[in-house]
N, C-alpha and C positions, 0 to 999 in steps of 0.2 A: 504494499499499500503506500510506502514511503519511497519506494526506489526512483520515482520520477520527480521528487521534491527539488525544486531549484533549477530544473531543466527546461530549456525552450521546447516548443512544440517540434521544432525542426530536430533537436537532439533526441526527442523521444521517438519521433518517426524513423530516424536513421537506426536508432538502437533496435527498434521493433523489427524493422526490415532485416537487419543482420541477423536477428534470432530466427526469423522466418526462414531466411535463405539458408542458414545452417541446418535447419530442420528439414527443409526440402531437399537439400543436397545430401544429407546423411541417409535419407531414405531411397537413394538412387544407387544403381550398381554401375560404378564408373571405373574404367581401366585407363591406365596410362601406357601408350604404346611406346616401344623403343623407336627413336627418330632414324629414319633412314635417309641418307642424302640421295638427292636426285641430281641430274646434269642440268645446269643453268646455262641459258644464253645470255651473254652479257651485253648484246647488240641492244641499242635502244628500241623501244616500241615503234613498230611500223604501223602508222594509221591506215595506209593504203591497204594493207594486208588485212586488217580488222574489218574494214567497211564491208557491208553486205552487198549483194547485187543491187544495182541500181533500181531494179524493179520493185524493191522493197518500198520505194517512195512513189506514190500514186502520180500518174498522169491525170490532171484534173481537166485539162481540155486537150484532145487530140487534134493533129493537124487534119485539114479537109482537102488539102491539095498536095501534090507531089513536090511543089516548091514551097519550102517552108523553113522556120528556124526553131530550134528547141531551146526553151528558156527555163532556167532554175529560177523559181519564185519563192522569196520568204513567206512564212506560214500565215503571218497576219493579213495577207492579201491574195494568196494563191490557194486558199482552201474553200470554204463554203460558208454560207450565211453571212454574218458580219465580217467574217474573215475571207470572204469571196469576192472582193471588189474586182481584182484583176482577172479572176476566173471569169466573171460575168463580161468583162471587157473583151477578154480574148474570145469568148464564145460569140460575141457580136461581131468581132473582126472576122473570124472564121466563116460566119453565115454570110457576110458581105463578100468576101474573098476579093479584096482590092486588087487591082492590077499594079504589077511592079515590073517595069522594063518588058512589058508585053506579055507577062506571064501572071496567072492568078496565084495569090500568095495566101498563106495561113501561118499559125503559129502553134507550136505544141508547148503546153505549160506543165511543168512538174513542180509539185509542191514539196518544199524542203527547207528545213531550218537554215539560216545563213551560215551558222558555224559548220554544220555537217557539209552543206554544199561547198564551202571553202575547203574542207577536208578532201572531198573528191576531186575538186580541180587541181588543189595544190599537189596531191599525191599522183595525178594522172590516171587515177583508177577509172574516172569518167568525166569527160570535159564536154558540156553542152556547147552550143553556140553562143549563148548568152546567159547572163547572170544578173538578177535584180535582187540584191540582199536589202536588208533594212537600212544600211547606212554604208558610207563610203569606206569605213575602215576595213571591211573585209576585201573591198576591191583593192585598196592599197596592199593588203597582205598577200592576195593572189599575185599581183604585179611583182611584189618583192620576191615571191618564190620562184620568179622566172617564167611565169605564164604571160603571154602577149595579151594586154588588155587595151581595149579602146572604149573610152567613156562616150556612149551614144547619147545618153541624157542624164543630166545631173539630177533630175527629179521626175518621177512618174505621178506621185501624190505626196502631200505634205503630212509629216508625223514628227513628234518629238518624244524623247525619253523624259522621265521624270522621277522624282522621289515623292512617293505617296505617304503622307504622315497624317496620324491621328490629329483631330483638330485640337485636343488638349496639349499635346506634345508641341504641335506647330506654334501654338501661342506662347507656350514656355519658352521655346527658342527664340521667338520674337522678343519676348520680354527681357531676356538675358544677353542676346547677341545682336539684337537690333535688326536682323534679316535672316531669312531662311535661304541658303544656297549650299553647295557642296562643301564649301570651306566651313561654314557654320555647323552644318550638320556632321562633319567629320570631327570638329571640335567637341561637339556634344557627345558624340560616340566615344571618342578618346576619354573624355571625362566621365564615362559611364552614366550619361544622362539620358541616353536614347538606345532602345533596343532595335537595331536595323539589319534586315537581311538583304542580300542581292544575289544575283544569279551568276552561274558559271561563265567566266569570261572566254572560255575556249568554245563555248556553244552559243551563248546568249549575246545578241547584239546589245541589249541594254546593259548586261553585265560587263562586257568588254568596254563599252563607253563609260560606265562608272568607274571602272579602274583606272583608265587613262586619265579621266578628269580629276579623280582623287590624287594620283600621282603629280599631275600638274598643279594642283592646288598646294601640295607640299613643296614643290619646287619647279616653276614653270620653265626655268633655265636649263634644267636637266632632269627629266622625269625618272631617270634611272641612277641618279646621283646619290651619294650618301644622306644628304638632307630628306631627299623624297623617300628613300627606303626607310629611314628612321621613322619619318612621319606615318608611313603606311603601316609599319610593324606596330607602332603605338596605337593606331586607329584599330588595326585588325584584332589586336587583344581583346577587344571589347565587342567584336562582331560575333553575335551568338549563333548565326545561321547563314550558311551559304547553300542555296538551293541548287539542286540538279535542274529543276523546271520551274516555270513560273507558276503553275498549278501548286506544286509542293509549297512555294513561299506564300501563295495567297491562302492556302489552308492553315499555314502557320498564323498568319495574320488574323484569320478569323477566330482562331482558338484563343487569342490575346496574347500570344508569345511575343509578337512583334509590334512595335510602335510605328515602324516605318519600313518600306521596301521600295523596290524599283520596279517600274512598269512603263510601257509605252502609253501615250495619251489615247490612242485608238482604242486600246483595251480598256483603259480607265473610264471613258465616256460610255462604253457599252456594258460596264459592270454597275448595275443598279445598286447593289449592296454596297458599294464604296462611295457613292456620291455624297451621302449625307453626313458620313462621320469622318472623312479624310480630305486633306488638302493635297493638290497636285502642284509641284514645283519643278519646272524644266531644268535640264541641265546639260552640259557637253555638247556633242555635235548633233545636228538634226537627223532625224531618220526619214529621209525624203525619198527613199527607194530608188536609187540611181540604177541605170541600166548599162551593163557592160558587154561588149563584143569580145569573145575569147578566142585566141588561136588566130590561124591564118584563115579568115573567113573570105569567101569569095565577095566579089563586088555585089553580087545579086543577094546574098545573105544579108550584107550589111545594109543594102537599100531596103529589104524587107523589115529589118529592125527599125530603120528610120521611119517607114511607113507606119509601122505600129506605134511608135512615139507619136507621131502627128495624130493618130486615131485617138490614143489615150488622152491627148490633150484637150479633145473637144470638150465644150462647156457641159454637154449633158453627161459625159463620163466623170468629169470632175466634180459635178453636182452629186452623181451617185457615190463618189468617194466621201464627199462630205456626209452623206446619209449613212455610211458605213463607219464614221467616226474619224475619218482622215480630214486634212485641210484645216485642222483647228490650231490655234495659238500660232497664227501666221506672222505675228510680229516678233516671234523669238527669233533670235540670231545665234548661231553656233558660238559658244563661249570657248571652244578648244580649238587652238590652231591646227593646221594640218599635221599629221603625224606620219613619219616615214614608215612603210609597211614592215621593215625589218625591225624598227624600234618597237612596233606593236608586239611583234612575236617575242621580243626580248622581255616586254612588260608581262606577258603572259607566263613566260618562264619564271620571272621574279615572283609573281604571284603565286605559282605553285611551290616555290621554296619558302615564301614567307607567310603564306595564308593562315598557318597554324601558330602564328606568333612564336612565343618561347615554349609552348606546349607541344609535346610529341603526342602523337596519336597513339593509343593502346587499343588495338582491334583484335577481336576473335571472330573468326570465320567458322560458322555452324552449318555443317554440310549434311544433308539428307542422304543416307546410303540404304534406305528401306528397299524392300523388293519392287515397289512400284517405280522407282528410280533406275532400275536395271536397263541395259542397253543404251540406246540413244540420249535419254535425259542425262545419265550419269557421265557418258562420254563428253557431252557438251559441257556439263559443270567442270569436268577436269581440264578441258580445253580452255574454257573461259578464265579460270583461276590461273592456269600455267601462264597463259598470254597476259591476262589482266594484271597479275602481280608485279609486271614491269612498271606499272604506274604507282607502286606503293613507296613512299618515301623512306630513304634508308635510315633517317633518324626516328623513325616510328618503330612501335613495337607490335609484334604480330604473333597470333597463336591460332591453332586449328582444332576443331572438335567435330566428330562425326557421331551420327546416331542412327539407330534402327530400333531394335527392341530395348537395348542399353545404350549407354553413351561412352565413347572413347575419346580420351585427349590425345590427339594425334601428334601435336606439338604445343609444348607449353609456350607461354608468351615470352618472347625475347625481343632484343634490338634487331631490326632487320639489316643486318650485315650480310656479307656474302655467304657466310656459314648458315645463318638462320634462313636465308633466301634458298640454299641448296636444301636444307631439311624440309622447308615448305613445300618445295616442288616435289620432293621425294614422298611426302606425306600425302599429297594430293593424288600422285600417281598411284599409290598403293591402296587407294579406297576401292572397296567392293561392296556390291549391293546385295541385300537379303534381309528378310525379317520385317517387322512392323515399323511404325512410324511415331516416334515419341519426340515430337518437335520441341515441345515445352521443357521436357527434361534436358534436351540439348541446350536450350536458352538458359536454364538454370544453372548449368555447369559453366557457361560462358560468364554470367554474371558472378558467380563465385570466383572464377579465374580473374575477373577484371578488378573485383573488391580486393582480392589479395595483391594484385599488381598496383592498385591505387594506395594500399597501405605501404608498400615499398617505395613506390614512385609517386608521391602525391601531386605532382605537377602535370601528369599525364591527362589526356582527354579520352574517355573511354567511348567505345562504339561497337556495335556487333552487326555483322552480316549474317543473314540466314539464307541459304541456298536450298530450295525444296521444291517439291511439287505441290505442296500445301495441304496435303491430306494427312491430318493427324488422327490416329486411330488407337492410341494407347498412352499410358502415363499421365502425367499431369495435364491440366486444361489451361486455356488462357485466363479464365477466371481464377485459377490457383495462383497465378504469378502476376496478374495485370497490377496489382497494388505495388509489387516490388519494382516493376517496370517504372511506374509513375513515381515512386519515392526517389529511385536512383536517378532518374532522368537520362538514361543512356538511350540515345536513338538507335533503333533497330531497323537497319535496311533489309528489306526482303527481295529475293531475286527468284522468280518463279520459272520453272522448267515444264512447259505442258502443264500448267498448274492450275489450282483452284486460287485465282488470283484475289478473290474476295477474302479468303482467309489469311492471306498473307497481308492484304492491305489492312486488316483489322489489327495485325501486330505492329505494322509500321506506323499506323495512324495514332498510337498512343503518345509518341513524342515527336510528331511531325516528321518522320523520316519518309524517304521515298520507297516506293514499291514498284519493281520493274517486272514487267511481263516479258521475259526474255525468251522469245521463240528461237528456233534453230537457225534462222537466217541472220540475226544481228546481235545475238547474245554477247559475243566478244566485244564488240564496239561498244554496246550499251554498258557493259561492265567496265571497260577502259575508262569511259567517261565518268562513270559513278565513282571509281577509285581516284580519278584525277581530281575530282572536287573534294571528295570526304577524306582522302587519305594521303 
């Protein structure tokens, strides 16, 4: 009755969680495997090799003539509904089939995120005739990678990136700093006065823009200099959340975990749940959807692109763009001076090195080796881990657990040096499928490993990755451990192989982590991106 006197609720919760974790763990059958070294490939990760076949990304508008150009379009305009403005314009263009140099012309539109599109183009895996990313930063990177580019149009439709801040925090920043901009926002974050998230600068146009703008804010004369790096490290120390996707980031905001996050204005104006409680503040370079010709195009293809630009610029299609959320905030001028493409790539590398601040990641991979994973699912799991591990930072701490009826610790947590890397690959390669599926028993073991590692290394940031088909049929349930996960606040990222994705989403949703439905076509690429962001 007196054991909790004088203790805070937080202390009591932590002690109760530790007792429960110990009780659950002691009830499991856990074995520790003898580590086996595997052969590692020390070559850097090959993005082109990991990319799935281009057919993975849908053609939203097919060509209607033999004379046509293929265009990669960013997803906010090349999809459907409010994100389908360019899709509708391309359909109208193809219906009209305008004449270009005596031949009827059309376009083929492929819907693909700007960062992914740039990966295809830079690697040479697939190079279309043209590319319309959200902003010019991707075009500059593609050009710096040695791909011939020609800017056909600086703008197809107007858009801007911004920081979306809750009204209460917005007013607080105004009161203390006198204005809301990237400088005052980063100052507030560095002072731990604002919890803000942003998206992966390797994949997200808005995330990349924010990274460059923040570095410029710290030192505009040298965005990769010591002053800029120190400013970024101090700021990043207090960033609680880097999202793999915009959806993941918005879900975290809805749960109350974030005071602010980054978003394009076109998305903001179409999100009715954000308009009343948040304020949008633009930053960085504009997102005006430039159009680039790529490679050695024929004059005919170049002329088709120019004809398409003329078609897009017509008043009725610009009015349609406005109805879809584009062409707002027209008075906003880009605050960031042009940045050389090679410098942008270096800024991405800096982010990868410094994004965790002074805290190393301590990650446990929890792998499903039940009978339902036999064959192709387990083969893909092994492939994705052996290739994806190249994205794991060498300063981080990594362990591996597998589960079926019981749980095995295949690799205790250790610093991810060459020796640990070799044992990780060896442990992955030795996984064999068979038996039932005790997913939550595997998570209990991972939680215990991480709590023990935190006791020895209190400055690490714990994280769990669960790789499974999502079908739990024995052992503990989610209800048994949900309170533990909530108390420890450890994000659990789930990766599904031919999976019951809803079951995995319920696990990840507890602490706003992402859940990936990694089918056999693109699992390696998706996991590489996830590891790049989170580890």
